[in-house]
C-alpha positions as CSV (number, residue, x, y, z in Angstrom):
1,M,34.0,53.4,4.8
2,N,32.7,55.5,1.9
3,Q,31.5,53.8,-1.3
4,P,33.3,50.4,-1.3
5,N,35.7,49.5,-4.0
6,F,35.3,45.8,-4.9
7,Y,38.3,43.7,-5.9
8,S,38.7,40.1,-6.8
9,V,41.8,38.0,-6.6
10,I,41.7,34.7,-8.4
11,I,44.6,32.4,-7.5
12,G,45.5,29.5,-9.6
13,T,48.5,28.6,-11.8
14,E,46.2,26.1,-13.6
15,L,44.1,29.1,-14.8
16,L,47.1,30.9,-16.3
17,N,48.5,27.8,-18.0
18,G,45.1,26.9,-19.5
19,R,44.4,23.7,-17.6
20,R,41.2,25.2,-16.2
21,K,38.8,28.0,-17.1
22,D,37.9,30.7,-14.7
23,A,34.3,31.0,-13.5
24,H,34.8,33.3,-10.5
25,F,35.0,36.7,-12.2
26,S,31.8,36.4,-14.2
27,F,29.8,35.1,-11.2
28,L,31.1,37.8,-8.8
29,N,30.8,40.5,-11.3
30,H,27.2,39.5,-12.1
31,E,26.2,39.5,-8.4
32,L,27.9,42.9,-7.8
33,L,26.0,44.5,-10.7
34,L,22.7,43.0,-9.4
35,R,23.2,44.9,-6.2
36,G,24.3,48.2,-7.8
37,W,28.1,47.6,-7.2
38,T,30.9,47.4,-9.7
39,H,34.4,46.0,-9.8
40,K,37.4,48.3,-9.1
41,A,39.8,45.7,-10.3
42,S,40.3,41.9,-10.8
43,F,43.6,40.0,-10.6
44,V,44.3,36.5,-11.8
45,I,47.6,35.4,-10.3
46,E,49.7,32.2,-9.9
47,D,50.3,30.5,-6.6
48,D,53.3,32.6,-5.8
49,P,53.7,33.9,-2.2
50,F,55.5,37.1,-3.1
51,L,52.9,38.0,-5.7
52,M,50.0,37.1,-3.4
53,E,51.4,39.2,-0.6
54,N,51.9,42.3,-2.8
55,T,48.5,41.9,-4.4
56,F,46.9,41.8,-0.9
57,K,49.0,44.8,0.2
58,L,47.9,46.8,-2.8
59,I,44.2,46.1,-2.1
60,K,44.7,46.7,1.7
61,S,46.2,50.2,0.9
62,D,42.8,51.2,-0.4
63,E,40.9,52.2,2.7
64,N,37.6,51.5,0.9
65,S,38.5,48.1,-0.5
66,V,36.4,45.0,-0.3
67,M,38.2,41.9,-1.6
68,F,36.9,38.5,-2.7
69,C,39.8,36.0,-2.9
70,F,39.4,32.6,-4.6
71,G,41.7,29.6,-4.1
72,G,44.6,28.5,-2.0
73,I,42.8,27.7,1.3
74,G,43.1,23.9,1.2
75,S,45.6,21.7,2.9
76,T,48.3,21.0,0.3
77,P,51.7,22.7,0.2
78,D,50.7,25.1,-2.6
79,D,47.7,26.4,-0.6
80,L,49.3,29.5,0.8
81,T,46.3,31.9,1.1
82,R,45.7,31.5,4.8
83,Q,49.4,32.2,5.7
84,I,49.7,35.2,3.4
85,A,46.4,36.6,4.6
86,A,47.6,36.4,8.1
87,K,50.9,38.1,7.2
88,V,49.2,41.0,5.4
89,F,46.1,41.5,7.5
90,R,47.0,40.1,11.0
91,D,50.8,40.6,11.4
92,N,51.4,36.9,10.9
93,K,49.1,35.9,13.8
94,M,47.2,32.7,13.3
95,S,45.3,30.2,15.5
96,F,43.0,27.2,15.2
97,H,39.5,28.6,14.9
98,P,37.4,26.4,17.3
99,D,34.3,26.3,15.1
100,A,36.3,25.7,11.9
101,K,38.3,22.9,13.7
102,Q,35.0,21.2,14.8
103,L,33.7,21.4,11.3
104,V,36.8,19.8,9.8
105,E,36.8,17.1,12.4
106,N,33.1,16.3,11.9
107,E,33.6,16.2,8.1
108,F,36.7,14.0,7.9
109,K,36.7,12.2,11.3
110,Q,40.1,10.5,11.9
111,K,41.3,11.5,8.4
112,A,41.2,15.1,9.6
113,Y,44.7,14.5,10.9
114,P,47.5,15.3,10.3
115,H,46.9,17.5,7.3
116,R,43.3,18.5,6.7
117,I,42.9,20.0,10.2
118,N,45.2,22.8,9.0
119,M,42.3,24.2,7.0
120,A,41.0,25.4,10.4
121,Y,44.3,27.2,11.1
122,L,43.3,30.8,10.2
123,P,44.3,34.4,10.7
124,I,43.2,35.5,14.2
125,N,39.7,37.0,14.6
126,S,38.5,35.3,11.4
127,K,34.8,34.8,10.8
128,L,33.5,31.9,8.9
129,L,31.7,31.4,5.5
130,D,29.6,28.3,5.1
131,N,30.6,25.6,2.7
132,V,27.5,23.9,1.3
133,V,29.6,21.1,-0.3
134,N,31.7,19.6,2.5
135,N,31.3,21.9,5.5
136,V,35.0,23.1,5.4
137,P,34.4,26.8,5.8
138,G,35.9,29.8,4.1
139,F,36.7,32.8,6.2
140,Y,36.7,36.6,6.2
141,L,38.4,39.5,8.0
142,D,37.2,42.9,9.2
143,D,33.9,42.4,7.2
144,R,35.9,43.3,4.1
145,F,38.3,40.6,3.0
146,F,36.7,37.3,2.0
147,F,38.6,34.1,1.3
148,T,36.9,31.2,-0.5
149,P,37.9,27.9,-2.1
150,G,38.9,27.7,-5.8
151,F,36.0,25.4,-6.5
152,P,33.0,27.5,-7.8
153,S,30.6,24.9,-6.3
154,M,31.9,25.9,-2.9
155,S,32.8,29.6,-3.4
156,Q,29.6,30.8,-5.1
157,S,27.4,30.2,-2.1
158,M,30.0,32.0,0.1
159,V,30.0,35.0,-2.2
160,L,26.2,35.2,-1.9
161,Q,26.4,34.8,1.9
162,A,28.9,37.6,2.2
163,L,27.1,40.0,-0.2
164,N,23.6,39.3,1.2
165,T,24.8,39.8,4.8
166,L,27.2,42.7,4.5
167,Y,26.7,44.4,1.0
168,P,23.2,43.6,-0.1
169,K,22.5,46.8,-2.1
170,N,24.1,50.0,-3.1
171,C,21.8,52.7,-1.7
172,I,23.4,55.5,-3.7
173,N,21.9,55.8,-7.1
174,K,24.3,56.2,-10.1
175,Y,22.8,57.8,-13.2
176,R,24.1,57.3,-16.7
177,L,23.5,59.0,-20.1
178,S,25.0,57.8,-23.4
179,L,25.2,58.8,-27.1
180,T,26.8,57.7,-30.3
181,A,28.4,60.5,-32.2
182,N,29.3,60.4,-35.9
183,C,32.9,61.6,-35.4
184,G,36.2,60.5,-34.0
185,E,37.3,60.6,-30.4
186,S,39.8,63.4,-31.3
187,D,36.9,65.7,-32.2
188,L,35.6,65.4,-28.6
189,I,38.8,65.7,-26.6
190,D,38.3,69.4,-25.9
191,I,34.9,68.9,-24.4
192,M,36.1,65.7,-22.5
193,N,38.7,67.9,-20.8
194,Q,35.9,70.1,-19.5
195,M,34.1,67.4,-17.6
196,P,34.0,68.0,-13.8
197,K,35.4,65.5,-11.3
198,E,31.9,64.3,-10.4
199,I,31.6,62.8,-13.9
200,E,32.8,59.3,-14.9
201,L,33.6,59.4,-18.6
202,S,33.8,56.5,-20.9
203,S,34.7,56.8,-24.6
204,L,34.6,53.9,-27.0
205,P,35.6,54.4,-30.7
206,K,33.9,52.5,-33.4
207,F,34.8,52.0,-37.1
208,V,31.8,51.5,-39.4
209,E,31.2,51.7,-43.1
210,I,30.1,55.4,-42.9
211,G,33.3,56.3,-41.1
212,R,34.3,56.9,-37.5
213,Q,31.9,56.9,-34.6
214,T,32.4,57.4,-30.9
215,V,30.2,56.1,-28.1
216,I,30.2,58.5,-25.1
217,S,28.9,57.5,-21.8
218,L,28.7,59.8,-18.7
219,S,27.8,58.6,-15.3
220,S,27.5,60.3,-11.9
221,T,25.7,60.1,-8.5
222,N,24.8,63.8,-9.1
223,E,21.9,63.8,-11.6
224,K,22.0,67.6,-12.1
225,I,25.7,67.7,-12.9
226,L,25.3,64.7,-15.2
227,N,22.5,66.4,-17.2
228,E,24.5,69.6,-17.5
229,S,27.6,67.8,-18.6
230,F,25.7,65.7,-21.1
231,Q,24.2,68.8,-22.6
232,K,27.7,70.3,-23.1
233,F,28.5,67.3,-25.3
234,I,25.3,67.8,-27.3
235,E,26.0,71.5,-27.8
236,H,29.6,70.7,-28.8
237,L,28.4,68.2,-31.4
238,Q,25.8,70.6,-32.8
239,K,28.3,73.4,-33.0
240,L,30.6,71.2,-35.1
241,N,27.7,69.9,-37.2
242,F,28.2,66.3,-36.1
243,S,25.1,64.1,-35.9
244,Y,24.5,61.8,-32.9
245,V,22.0,59.3,-31.6
246,L,21.0,59.0,-27.9
247,R,21.6,55.5,-26.6
248,D,19.5,53.3,-24.3
249,I,22.2,50.7,-23.9
250,N,24.9,51.7,-21.5
251,F,28.4,50.5,-21.1
């Protein structure tokens, strides 16, 4: 895998209809940023098997994808994540994971049957994530696709376990330079079009009392190309007599 692309899938109709507030995205995003990673995309979807399947397939199609999925791994009829994960990532093959089965039986004793034990019925070759609340594990596949409960009290420690074990730090430095120009975005499009493919460009328009402003942020893993590209913006602004301010705060 090259640089991993991180995705989150947050499953829960109750989030979309306003019955609950999401806490998964902000937590995962914070932990990714701490380690030098960023989100590629985040999806909040309802408990719909067709939608879940196609979301998983979309992420799987990215050969560098790493996914954190939240919700739907319980034992009620609307908990569909295990089955859909098996369909997309394991050609529908599932089995009772012996360690997960033991954990569920130890936690619930005779009440593990007939329903709760199904939380140990996982896609084949699953590995487990520890549950610090009730010992019913999450699971992951291929060291890339992580499936955790919808409860933040359970999922957050699983996210930390996964990241600390497999994605502790981005060892490739990414450099960033930013400025605020006293002009509109349209005044900068020509120079924007000259940016090389190694440059990630962000443009944010602002409307202030003095008129229009544009915040330009360039980032790249190649510091030399970044400096050269940033200098082109400065020269372009100077040529057009637009003032600008270098920024310490990046976006």
